[in-house]
N, C-alpha and C positions, 0 to 999 in steps of 0.2 A: 475534619476528616474528608469532607467533600472536595476540598481544595487538593488534597493529595490524590484522590481518585481522578480528578480532572487532569492533574499534571501527568499522571501515569497514562491516562487516555490519550492526551496530546502527544506525549513521547512515543507511545506505541503506534499511533497513526503516522507520525513523521518518520519513524524507523521503517515501518512497512512501505510507505511511499518511496523512501530513499532506496530500499533494497530492490523494489520493482523497477523504478525509473532508471536506476544505474544500469541494469541489464539492457533495457531498451535503448539507452543512450550509447552504450558500448556497441551494440549490434548496429545501430545506425551509423556510428562513427567508423566501424570496421567496414561496413558495406560501401561507404563513400571513399575511404582512403586506401584500403588494401587492394592489392592486385587480384585479378580474377584468373590469373594463370600462375603456375609455379615460377618463383624467382629464386634460384639457387644462390645467386650472388649476394642477396640480402638475407638469405636464410629463411625466407617465407616459403616453406614447403608443406606445411600442415594445412589441410583443407578444413574449413569451417563453414557451415551453412548458417547464414544470417538473413534477416529481413525477408522472410517469405521466399525461400528457395534460391537465394543468391549465394553462390559458393565463392568464398574468398580464401586466399592463402596467407597464413600468418606464421610468425615464429612460434617456437615452443612456449616461450614465456607469455606471449600474447594469447595463445590458446588456453593456457592455464588460467590467466586472468579472466577470460570470458567464461570458462567452465565454472570457476569459483563463483562468479557473479550469477550465473544461471542457477547454481545450487542455492545461493542465498536468496534469490528471487522466489524460490519455492516457499521460503519462510516469510516473505514479505506480505503476501496476501493474508495469512492468518493474523499477523501483527496488526494490519490495518483494520481487519474486521473486529479483532479484540478491542482495539482502541475505540471504535465506533460503539460497540456494545457497552464498554465502560463509561463512555460519555453519556449514553442514553440512561444507564443505570444511576449515574451520579447527578442527573439533572434535578433542579428544584421542583418539587411536586407541589401542586396547589392543594389547599385543604379541601376535603370533600364538601360538596354542597350541603349546607345545613338547612333543614326545613324551618320556616318561619314559626315563631311561637303561635300558639293556638289563637290568640286574640288578633294577630296580624294576618292570619291565613284567610284569604278572601273566600275560600270554599266553605269554611266553617262559619264565617261571619254572616252568611246569608240565611242560616237556619232560623 
């Protein structure tokens, strides 16, 4: 049962990280490759703000991809946190410390 919980935890963490890093990667890529002024010839007329106040112009399809990625990124953090919590909950626990029998206990042997 712990194996299933660990597999779900790993899958949840990986999904969360994928959703978050996808948005960051797209924003960095758009900031580096897209024009910062309107380009009617290529159809890049929609303004998008990426990478800390950098405005770039993209096509409608590229804007839709970025917007969808931003929505999915909102769900990425909870998946990552859920995966960490599941991993912590499914870890192998040590047995609680058991007191030594009365004859082996040094505090009672001195009496």
